[in-house]
N, C-alpha and C positions, 0 to 999 in steps of 0.2 A: 376438598383437602386431599392432596396426593399422598398416597402411603409412604412413597420414597422418601418424601420430605419430612417425615415424622420422625422426631426423636423417640417417641414411645411407640412400641410396636403392638398395641392394641387398640381396639376400637373404642375409645373413651366414651363417645355418645351412645354406645349399645350397653354400657355397664348397667347391671341391675342395681338399684338403690334398696337396701334391706330396711324395711320398718318393722318396728316391734312396739305393738300397742301396750304391752304389758310394762314397758321401760318407762319410768317417769323421768322428768327433766332433771331432777336432783341426781338420780342415780346415773344418768347419762353424763352428768357435769363431774362426778366424783373423779374418775380417772383423769379428767382434764386438771382438775384443782391439783391432785397429787403431782401430776407430770410438771406443771407449771411451777409449783412449790419446790420441787426438787431442783429443777433447773434453775430456778430463781436462787435457791441456797448454794448452789455450785457456782453460780456466776459471782454473786455479791458477798459471800461469807467465806468460801474457801480460798479466794484470792488467787486463782490459777494453780493452786496446788492439785496434785492427782489424788483427788478424794477417794474415788474407786478404782484408781489407777490410770492407765493411758486411756482407756475406752470409758470414761465416766458417762459421758453425754449418751453413748451407745446403750449403757447398762440402765440409765435412767429411763430411756424409752422402752425398754423391755419391761422395766418395772410398771410403768404405766400400762403397757399391753396386759401384764398379769393382773392388775386391778380391774381392767375393763373385761378380762376373761371370767373374773370371779363374779362381777355384776351380770355378765350374760348367763352364768350357771344359776344364779339367784332368780333369774327371770325365764327359765326354762328354754334357753337357746341352745340347740343342739350343737356339740363340739364341731362336728363336720361342717357347719355353716360358717363358724369362724375360721376354721381351716381353709375352707374353699376361698373365702374373701382375701384371707392372707396370701394364699397361693395366686390368687389372680393380681394382686398387688406386687408380688415378687416377680411374677411373669411379665408385667408391664414394665420393669425396670431392667430387663435383660439387656436391650440394646444401650440404654444409658451407661450401665456399668462397663459394657465393652467400650463404649466412647471413652469413658474415664480411663480405662486401661490404655487405650490407644493414645490419648492425650498424654499420659504419664511417659510412655514410649516416644511420643513426639516431642516433648520437652527435653528429655535426654539426648536424642539423637539430633535435634535442631541445635542443642549447645554444643556438642562436640564435632559436629559438622561445620560450625561457624556461622550458621544461619542467624542464630539469635545475636551474637556478637556483631555480625554485619549489619542488623537491624538497629542495633544500639549505635554502631560507628557512623553510619550515615543519618540516622534519626538525630543524633547530638548537633550535627551540622545544620539541621533544617528547622528543628522545633526548639525554639528558646523558651525559658521558663515563662516569659511574659504572655505567651499565646498557647502555652502547652495544654492546659486544662480544657478551655473551650475547644480548642483543636482536636483534642482526643475524643470530646463529645461528637463532634461533626464526623470525625473519620469512622467511629464505631457505627453512628447512625447510617452513614452511606453503605458500609459493607453490610450491615444487618438488613436493611431494606432490599439489597440486592441479593442476599442469600437466604432471607427469612429466617435466620436462625441467630438467636442471641449467643448460643452455645459456640457455634463456630466461629463467629466474631471474637469472642473471648480467647478461643484456643488458638487463633492466628494473630490479628493485629493486637489483640488485648495483652498477650504475652509480651509482645514488642513494645508497646507503649508503657507498661509497667516497668521494664527494663529500662528504657530511655529516661523515664520521669525519675526513676530512682537515681540514676547516675547523675541527674541534674539536681538532686538534692531535695526533691518534691516528696512530700509524705505519701507513701504508698496507698494509704487509705483513700486519699484524695483522687489520686490516678484511678484506681478500680472503681470508685464512684462515678467518676467521668465516662470511664468505659462502659459501665453497666448502664447509665442513664441513657447513653447513645444507643448502646445494643438494643436495649427494651423499647426505646422509641422506634427503632428501625423494626424491630421484631413485629410490634403492633401494627404499623402501617404497611407491612410487607403483605401482598396477596399470596407469596409462597409460604407463609408462617402457618404452622398447624394451629395454633391457638387463634389465630386471626380467622381461620375457616371454622373452628370449633364453636367459637362464641355465637356467631349469627345461626349457625345449625341448631344450636340449643334454644335459642330465642324466637327462630321462625323468620328470619329476615335473609336477604342475599347478601353475598360477600362485599361487594362494592358499596351498596346502601351503607353496610356497617362501618367500611373504611371511611367513607365521605362523612359520616355522622361522627365518628371518633375524632376527626380533625377539630371539631369545635373545643373539645376539651384538651386534646393531646398536644396540639400546636401551642397554645398559651402555656401549657406546662413546660414543654421543652425550651420555649422562649426564656421563661422565667428561669429555668435551670442554667441556661447559657449565660444569662445576665449575672447570675449568681457566682458562676465559675469566673467569669471576667473579672468581678470583683475581688473574689479570692485570689486571683492570679496577680492582681495590682498590688495585693497586700502581703503576700508571701515573701519570706526571706529564703533564698535558696543559697547554697554553697557550691553547687555545680557548675554554674555557669563560669567561674574564674578558673576552674580546674579541667575545662573541657579539652584544651590541648593536650594536658597530661594524660587525661583518660584516652584520648584518641591515640596518642603514642603508645600506651600500655596496651590497648587492644590490637594495635598494628603490630606490636612485637610478638604478642602471644599467639595470634591467629593470622593465617593467609586469608585477608580480606579482599573480596571480589565481588562486583555487581552480579557475577553468574550465580552466586548463592541465593539470589532472589528467585531463581527458577523454581526453587524447592516450595516457598510459600505461595508463589504466584501460580503453580501448578495446582495446588489445594483449592485456591480461591477459584480459579477457572473450572474445576471439576464441580465445585459447588454450584457455581453459576449455570452449568450445564446439567444441574438436577441430578447429579450422581449421588448415590447413597452416601451419607456421612461416613459410615465405616469404610467404604472403598477409598473415599477422598482423603481421610486421616491416615489410612493405611499406606496410601500411595506416598503420602508426605513423609512418613516413617522411613519406607523403603528408599525414596530419593535421597533423603538425608543421609542414610548409611553409605549409599554410593559416593555422594559428595564428600562424606567424611575421609573415605579411602583416598579420594582425588585430591581434595584441598588441604586436609589437616593431618597428615601421616604423623608430624611431629607432636601434635597434641595427643594423638592416640598413643604413641609410644610413651609419652609423658604419664599417661594414666595407668598403663599396664604394659608387661613385657611383651605382649601379644595384641595386635591390632584388633584381632576378632574379640578377644577377651575384653577390650577397652569398649568396644561397641555392646557387648553383651551387658557389662556393668551399666552403661548409658541406659539402656532399655529397662533393665530389671531393678537396678539398685542406686545408692547414691553415687553421684559423681561431681567432683569439685575440681575446677581447673584453676590454679594459682596464677597470679599476675603480680607485678610489682605495685599494685594500687589496690589499697584495702577495700574501697567500695566495690570494686570489679570482683573481688574474690567472693564477697557476700552475693554478688549478683550472678555470677557464673557457677551456680550450684544448682544441680538438679536431683530429685529424689527418684525419677523414673517411675515405673509401674509401682514399685514398693512405696513412694510417696503418696499414692493415691488410695492405698488401702483403708487409712483411717476414714476417709470420705466415703468409700464404697461401704464399709461396715456402718457408718452412720446412716446411709440411705436405706440399707436392708433393715435395719432397726425401726427406722421411721415407718418403713412400709408394713412391718409386722404390726406396730402400734395402730397404724390407721386402718389395716384390714380388720383387726379385731374389733375396733370401734365401729367400723362400718358393719361387721357381721352381727354385732349385738342390737344394731339399729339406733347407736348413739348419734351418729352423724345426721342421720335423718330427723331424729327428736329434736336435737338442737337447732337445726334450721326450721323445723316447723314452729319452734318456740319463738324464734325471731320472727317469722311471718305472722304470728298471731298478734303481734303488738304493732303491725304496721296498718295503722287505721287511715293514715293520710298518705299523700303522694309522696312527700318528702320522707315519711316514715317507711314507705315501701322502699326507696332508693337507700335509706340509711341501713335497712334490715338487709338488703342485698349485699351492701358493701360489708358489713360485719360478718354476714355469713361467709363470704368470699375469703375474707381475712382469717376468720376461724379455722375454715377448712384447709387453708394453707399451712396453718400451724397444726391442726390435729391430723389430717389425712395425709400432710407432708407431701402434696403432689398438686401442682398447678392445673392439671387437666380434671382432677376430681374437684377442686375449687371453682372450675367452670362448669362441669357437667351438674353437680348436685344442686347448687343454687339455680342454675338455668332450668332445671327440670321443676324444681320446687316453686320457683316465683313466676314462672311463664304466664299461668293462668290469672295470678293476682295482678300482674301488668296489664293483662287484657281485660280484666273486671274494672280497673281504674280508668280504661279508655286509652291507655298509653300504647304507642307504636312499638313493635318488637325490638327496633333498633335502639330504644332506651335501655332495655335489659341488655342487649349484646355490648353495648358500649360499657354499661356499668360492670359487667363481667369482667371485660378486659382491663378497665381502669383500676379494678380492686383485686381481680382474681391473678391474672397474668403477671402484672408487674410487681407486686409485693411477695410473690413466691421467693423471689432471691434474698428478701430480707429476713427470712426464717432460717437460722443456722442448720436445722435438721431437715429443711425441705430439700428435695432433690435439687431444684435450682440453687439454692443457698449453698449447699454442700458442693455443688459442681463448680460454682464460680469462685468459692473460696479456695477450693483445691486447685484449680486451674491458675487462677491469677496469683495464688501464693499470699492472699491477704484475707485475714478473718472477717466474717461478716460484722462483728463488732467494731472492727476498724473502718470498715467503708460504709457502714449503715448511714451515718449522718450526711455523707457526700454522695449516696445514691439518690440525689435529690428528686430526679424525675420519678423515682419509684415510689416514694413515700408521699410526695407531693400528689400524685395522680388521683388517690381516693378522695382526698380534700377537694381537688378541683371538680370531680364529678358530684360531691355533695353541695359545694358552693352554687353549682349550675341548677341543681335540684331545689335548694333552698329558694333561690330567686328567679324560679321557673325561666331560666335561660335555656333556649334551644331544646325545650322538653317538646317532642312531637306527639300529638294526638292521633288517634285512629281517625280516619275519615267519618264524619258524622257526629262526632263527639263534640 
């Protein structure tokens, strides 16, 4: 695993897992039950109203953390242990937060420079509704394999695909689900991915053995995903195809569209291919977009503000909306800049506080051990690992910890059952890496929904590859398909 390619700036595999023998399973689950209960109440009964204000979810996570802290005090956990774990969690998300800020700036500058409108303009002429969804899966998968990053994929081609598909009249949730499915398939199969390196390190196998063994479950899952998207594409009604000529005319009237604008996203992708740090690659994309805005879109900038520099500043930091003579495009050509990312950033921070306190009081280790204790069969061991990864994605709010903690806890159990370590590494990826994006308050779920502009609840069903992967690995375990045993067993 190369540090330059990591989204997280800490050594996840070196993290200490706090254990607390005084804490029983019921006490460990109390903060979880309260957190899930409050979140469920907010989702199902409040009906979208601001129950606790704009930051309801963030406050619920802090409430859960407060309950966990009380449980810690009742079990003689020193406050500094909890503070230390919270600090480690917050330190680990410094780079992701900076990336989120840069993505906000990227979205704003790519809009006013004409990059996003150009992507939509040319994309409308190439991608028809009949092939759009499966094509989005394939495009996202190719970019993600090449870059090793689902985050970079969403921040570049993902934004463009959502814009193009929305203009074609396709449900944004479907588009985001297709992009995320392809991006996470590529992320899993790329040797450049940090999680693809982390999982075999935790399980005790090598990178390429891990990747080869993952193909048994990953390839069938992505094939099923593509087939479902083909079927969906054949049965959706779109309104955009008949209006393409009007959309193209409106874009051409508002922006100066040129193939030269593709130098901006092209440069970002090339920098990622060359293993440049994501921060530098995204910052380069912002700077180039600013230069291109002055060159290609002076009229657009003057329409936003009296000063071109003021227009650029607004695009980077706050809301920007560019009016056209087409209502669909007016909704599409809007960006919140860095300001639009603040809700997501606050959510990630609060999730890390909750996860840090839960780890500090020993609750995460206690819950994982409870799952391990009921794994009396080989299938039970696989199932316990899957549920442990799913639970930690929800509780720790971080995909790295959803790989590290079960990896450390279950490694010996897999060995005792005579199972080769690649069984564990594959299961960690099938249930830890890919499901992180399905949790709204997980760093990955918050990032993807913030970048693509589509809520987790809207794309959840359509992120087919992500929720299907754990089922695939359980089916393989239940029927003993490609379950490799240690030599001599």
